[in-house]
Structures are given as structure tokens and as C-alpha cells.
C-alpha positions in Angstrom: -0.5 0.1 0.1 1.6 3.5 -0.8 2.0 5.8 1.8 -1.0 8.0 3.2 -1.1 11.4 2.9 -4.1 14.1 3.9 -5.5 17.2 2.3 -8.7 19.6 2.8 -11.9 17.7 1.5 -12.9 19.9 -1.8 -15.8 20.2 -3.6 -15.1 17.9 -6.2 -14.8 14.9 -3.6 -18.2 15.7 -2.7 -19.6 12.6 -4.1 -17.4 10.2 -3.4 -17.9 11.6 0.6 -21.4 11.2 0.0 -21.5 7.4 -0.8 -18.6 6.5 1.7 -20.5 7.9 4.2 -24.1 7.0 3.3 -22.7 3.1 2.7 -22.0 3.1 6.6 -24.4 5.9 8.3 -28.0 4.1 7.2 -28.8 5.0 3.7 -28.5 9.2 4.1 -25.2 11.2 4.5 -27.4 12.8 7.1 -25.8 12.0 11.3 -27.7 12.2 13.9 -25.8 12.4 17.9 -26.6 14.4 20.5 -29.9 15.7 19.6 -28.7 17.3 16.5 -29.8 16.7 13.1 -25.9 16.9 10.9 -25.3 17.7 7.2 -21.5 16.3 7.1 -20.9 17.6 3.9 -21.6 21.0 5.1 -18.7 20.7 6.8 -14.5 21.5 6.8 -13.1 18.3 6.0 -9.6 16.1 5.2 -9.4 13.4 2.9 -6.8 10.5 3.3 -5.2 9.5 -0.2 -2.5 6.5 -0.6 -1.6 6.2 -4.5 -3.5 9.1 -6.0 -7.2 7.8 -4.8 -9.1 8.7 -1.7 -9.6 6.3 1.0 -10.5 7.5 3.7 -12.3 10.8 5.2 -12.9 13.0 7.8 -15.8 16.2 9.4 -14.4 18.3 11.5 -16.8 20.6 13.4 -15.2 23.7 15.7 -16.7 25.4 19.1 -15.5 27.5 21.6 -16.5 25.2 24.4 -16.3 22.1 23.4 -12.9 21.8 21.2 -12.7 20.4 17.5 -15.3 17.5 17.0 -14.5 15.1 14.5 -17.8 14.4 13.4 -17.7 11.3 11.2 -14.4 9.2 10.5 -14.9 6.7 7.4 -11.7 4.9 5.8 -12.1 2.5 2.8 -10.4 0.3 2.5 -10.0 -0.3 6.7 -6.7 -0.8 8.4 -4.1 1.2 6.0 -3.5 3.9 8.3 -6.1 5.9 6.7 -8.1 6.4 10.0 -5.2 6.9 12.0 -3.4 9.9 9.5 -6.7 11.7 9.5 -7.2 11.8 13.4 -3.5 12.7 14.2 -4.3 15.4 11.2 -7.4 16.7 12.8 -5.4 16.7 16.3 -3.0 19.0 14.9 -5.1 21.1 13.2 -7.1 21.2 16.5 -3.8 22.7 18.3 -3.0 25.5 15.8 -6.2 26.3 16.6 -5.8 26.9 19.9 -8.6 24.5 21.3 -7.9 22.5 24.1 -8.7 19.1 22.6 -9.7 17.1 19.4 -13.7 14.8 20.5 -16.1 12.7 18.9 -18.5 9.9 20.0 -19.3 6.8 18.5 -21.9 4.1 19.8 -22.2 1.7 22.6 -22.2 -1.3 20.3 -19.4 -0.2 17.9 -16.2 -2.0 19.9 -14.3 -1.9 16.7 -14.3 2.0 16.7 -13.7 2.3 20.7 -10.8 -0.6 20.1 -9.0 1.2 17.9 -10.0 4.9 19.4 -9.2 3.7 22.7 -5.9 2.5 21.1 -4.8 5.6 19.7 -4.4 6.6 23.1 -8.3 8.6 23.2 -9.5 8.8 27.0 -13.1 8.4 27.5 -14.7 11.7 28.8 -18.2 11.0 28.8 -20.9 8.1 28.4 -23.8 9.3 27.3 -26.2 7.2 28.5 -29.9 6.8 26.2 -28.6 9.2 23.8 -29.6 7.4 20.6 -32.8 6.5 22.2 -33.0 10.5 21.8 -31.5 10.9 17.9 -33.5 7.9 17.0 -36.2 10.5 16.9 -34.5 13.2 14.3 -33.1 9.4 12.1 -35.4 6.7 12.6 -33.6 4.8 10.1 -31.1 4.2 13.0 -31.4 0.8 14.2 -32.4 -0.4 17.5 -29.8 -3.1 17.4 -26.7 -3.9 15.4 -27.1 -6.4 12.7 -23.6 -8.3 13.3 -23.3 -8.7 17.0 -25.9 -8.5 18.4 -25.9 -5.2 20.5 -28.7 -2.8 21.3 -27.5 0.8 19.7 -28.3 3.0 22.7 -25.9 5.4 24.1 -22.6 7.4 22.6 -19.8 6.8 24.3 -17.7 10.3 24.3 -13.6 10.4 23.2 -10.6 13.2 24.0 -7.5 13.4 23.0 -6.2 16.9 24.7 -3.7 19.1 22.9 -2.1 20.6 25.6 -0.6 17.1 26.2 2.4 15.4 23.5 0.4 12.9 21.7 2.2 9.5 19.5 -0.5 9.0 17.1 1.2 5.2 16.9 -1.4 2.9 19.0 -1.3 2.6 22.7 -0.9 -0.3 24.3 -3.6 -1.1 26.6 -6.3 1.0 28.0 -6.0 3.2 30.9 -8.2 1.6 34.1 -9.6 5.0 34.0 -11.0 4.3 30.8 -11.8 0.9 31.6 -13.8 1.9 34.1 -16.2 3.3 31.8 -16.5 1.4 29.0 -20.3 -0.8 28.2 -19.5 -4.2 29.4 -18.9 -5.6 25.6 -16.3 -3.5 25.1 -14.5 -4.5 28.2 -14.4 -8.1 27.5 -13.2 -7.2 24.5 -10.5 -5.2 24.7 -9.3 -7.2 28.4 -9.6 -10.6 26.4 -6.5 -10.4 25.4 -4.9 -10.7 29.4 -7.0 -13.6 29.6 -6.8 -15.1 26.1 -10.3 -15.2 26.4 -13.3 -16.8 28.6 -16.5 -14.4 28.2 -18.1 -15.6 31.3 -14.9 -14.7 33.8 -15.1 -11.1 31.8 -18.3 -10.1 31.7 -18.2 -10.6 35.7 -14.3 -9.1 36.4 -17.0 -5.9 33.9 -19.0 -6.4 37.3 -16.4 -5.7 39.6 -15.8 -2.7 38.2 -14.5 0.5 39.2 -11.0 -0.9 39.6 -9.5 2.8 39.3 -5.8 1.8 38.5 -4.2 -1.2 37.7 -3.0 -2.9 40.0 -7.0 -2.2 41.6 -7.7 -4.1 38.0 -5.4 -7.7 39.1 -6.9 -7.4 42.6 -10.5 -7.8 41.3 -9.5 -10.2 38.7 -7.9 -12.2 41.7 -11.1 -12.3 43.9 -13.8 -12.5 40.7 -11.5 -15.5 39.6 -11.6 -17.5 42.7 -15.5 -16.9 43.2 -16.5 -18.4 40.2 -18.2 -21.5 39.9 -15.7 -24.5 38.8 -17.4 -24.0 35.1 -16.1 -20.9 34.7 -12.8 -21.8 36.6 -12.4 -24.2 34.2 -13.3 -22.2 31.0 -11.2 -19.0 32.1 -8.1 -21.8 32.8 -8.5 -24.1 29.8 -8.5 -20.7 27.7 -5.2 -20.7 27.5 -3.2 -22.7 25.1 -1.0 -26.0 26.1 2.6 -25.8 26.9 4.4 -27.1 24.1 1.6 -26.5 21.8 1.9 -26.2 18.5 3.6 -22.5 18.2 1.1 -22.1 14.9 -1.4 -22.6 17.6 -1.2 -20.2 20.3 -2.1 -16.2 20.3 0.8 -13.6 19.7 1.2 -13.3 23.8 1.4 -16.9 24.6 3.9 -17.4 20.8 6.6 -14.3 23.3 5.6 -15.7 26.6 6.4 -19.6 25.7 10.3 -18.6 23.9 9.1 -20.0 20.1 11.3 -17.5 18.8 14.8 -18.4 20.6 14.1 -22.0 20.0 16.4 -24.4 18.0 14.3 -26.3 16.3 18.2 -28.5 16.2 18.7 -28.4 19.8 18.0 -32.0 20.9 16.9 -30.9 24.8 14.0 -28.7 24.0 12.8 -31.2 21.2 13.4 -34.0 24.5 11.5 -31.3 26.5 8.4 -30.9 24.0 8.3 -35.0 23.6 8.5 -35.3 27.9 5.8 -32.0 27.4 3.0 -33.6 25.3 3.2 -37.2 27.6 3.1 -34.8 30.9 -0.1 -32.7 29.5 -2.3 -35.7 28.5 -1.1 -38.1 31.9 -2.2 -34.2 33.8 -5.9 -33.7 31.5 -6.5 -37.4 32.3 -5.9 -36.8 36.3 -7.4 -33.5 36.7 -9.8 -33.1 34.1 -8.6 -29.5 33.0 -5.0 -27.6 31.4 -2.0 -27.3 32.8 -1.8 -23.7 33.1 1.6 -21.7 34.4 2.7 -18.3 34.3 6.5 -19.5 31.9 7.9 -16.3 33.0 10.8 -16.2 30.3 11.8 -20.2 31.5 12.9 -23.0 28.6 10.8 -26.0 28.2 13.7 -28.2 30.1 12.4 -25.8 33.2 8.6 -26.4 32.6 9.2 -30.2 33.0 10.1 -30.5 36.7 6.9 -28.2 37.6 4.6 -30.5 36.0 5.8 -33.3 37.2 5.6 -31.9 40.8 2.0 -30.5 39.4 1.2 -34.1 39.0 1.2 -35.1 42.7 -1.1 -32.4 43.3 -4.6 -33.4 44.7 -7.2 -32.0 42.3 -9.0 -28.4 44.2 -5.4 -27.7 45.2 -4.3 -27.7 41.9 -7.6 -26.1 40.5 -6.5 -23.4 42.7 -2.9 -22.8 41.7 -3.2 -22.6 37.6 -6.6 -19.9 38.9 -3.1 -17.9 40.2 -1.3 -18.6 37.5 -3.6 -16.9 34.5 -3.6 -13.8 36.8 -0.9 -13.6 37.2 -0.3 -14.4 33.2 -2.2 -11.2 32.9 -0.5 -9.3 35.3 2.6 -9.3 33.5 1.4 -9.3 30.0 -0.6 -5.6 31.3 3.0 -5.1 32.3 4.8 -5.6 29.5 1.4 -4.0 27.4 2.3 -0.8 29.3 6.1 -0.8 27.9 7.0 -1.6 32.3 9.1 -5.0 31.4 8.2 -8.7 33.2 8.2 -8.5 36.4 9.4 -12.0 37.9 
């Protein structure tokens, strides 16, 4: 994909922009939000281009009281950098124009948009409860339910980027704890999933334990919630993690790094022997306890895990399940530290 550059929106872009916005806004280019019906094509805008053709559009409006608002932000195709380039340019324009912040709203069901904005450093400024229900009076074609994920379309989440602080347009490793506290339950489940390899029922209960306040509060809540689960949900949390020594292509990016696949050598006889022993021990463990062996690897090679698994086989089932639950939280805590750029704490 050629490099993306951003220019001003011009009248010549109108027809393309109208089709782009209408395709994602219920068939019409008008936008209803916070009690207003807005024609974004009457606003100032920015166009992202690559290879001489437009691939993204942002429309903006300014207010002395509220700052610069991104009314619409669309990219086609997605995933080519248009959204990030447009957001970065809009933030620079807002700062140069003397506004204290760049802001926008998105709906509670739009998990992809929330993920995108949070991972680019935006903060949740406010949750406008039932705002979409009121906006539907202005634009009745707004659906009541998201057709892709089944979530009710109900609230507006307001996000912002302050202009007085330094901001890098690249992705943030993980949302701030303060933002996790304000996310809809479904969005919290989406954002926290990489820490725990999934386990949706556990994550839904973790959402109910908010506010976390900070990362330490998040980890403490995870311990408390995990140990209060029914056994069926405990097993779901443990089983979300891959086997130690599973095929490298079958594990998540985080697990791939933790298990040290990149550093291993196919010619290392000792490591290959450890894989064979782990396969046998994992089978014995799962037959004995009825769930997968989980351990916080903490940079240890496969050869160091073998004696740990052998020792675990001598535990009773209840003690081993409690240990496995603790390990899932240790893993999540370590992943969180790495996403914050703090490194591993062993």
C-alpha cells in the first residue's frame, strides 16, 4: 500500500464522500448525534489519499466551548492507516487552532471503533446514556440493534484527545484503567480479552467488579472474581490458555512470546526431548485433573517446565485448580505490564 497523506476536503470529493458516509450511516449521509441532525458534507473535512485515490474521510466542526469535533471518520478500505492519519492531522489542526481538545462520539455497540480510538490514546470523557434512543427521533432509520454482534444501539461514548499534552499517533498498548472503568460491558470484554486469552464469562463478571481505579485494582479484582467463580467458569478461564508446548502456529501472539518459540532451535536435542516429555505429561495431567496445565512461564525454557509439571501431578485436584487460577492472573498481570512498557516482573 502506498504511503498515506492527508489533504483538505474539496467540492470535487462530494460524490465519493456522500457514498462513503451513506454506506455506513443507514443509507443517508446525515448524522444524528447528541440531539442534532448534521449534514457532514456541509462541514470542513480532511481526505486521506494513497496512490492518488481517496481512502478515508474525516469531517470536523469547531466550538469555542467544546473544542474540535470529528463528526465522521470513515476509511475504505480499512486497515491501511487512513483513520490514524486523519485522526493525527485533525488533532494537529485542533492544537494549532487553539482548541483544548479533539473529540468525537461513537455508539456503545461499535466495538471496533472503541478499540481503534482507545488504542490510539483517546480517553473516555463521558458516557451519554440512552442518547441514541433520543437521536432516533431525528433519524428513525438508526437501527435498534447492531446486525453483526446483536448489541442494542443505545448510548454514545464521548472520547477525547487533549491538545496540551504530547500525543503519539501510534497505537497505545492497552487502555487506561480509568477508561476500562467507563466502557460498556461488551467493550470491556473485548479490550481485556488478550490478558486472559478469552474466557467471556469470567470477563463479564470482571466487568461487574468495576471500578478498578488503576492497574493494581484491575489485577486485585481479577484475583477476587476468579476465585469466586463456579467450577465450570474456573475451567473455562483455565482452558482458555493453550497447552505448554502447543504448536506455535496455534497460540496467541502473547503466548508465542511467553513460551519463547522465537528463541528455540529445531536442532536443539534437549528442547525437542522436552517437547516430547511435555506432550506426555500434559496428557497425563489432563486425564488426572480434567483441565489443562497452566503456568506463568516467566521466560523459562521448556526444559525448566518439565519438572514443574511433574510436581503438579502430585497435587490434589482442588489445590491444583486453585494454583492454575492463580497462574492465569499472574500471566494477565505480566501481560499488562508489558503492554504498559514496564517489562516483566518475575
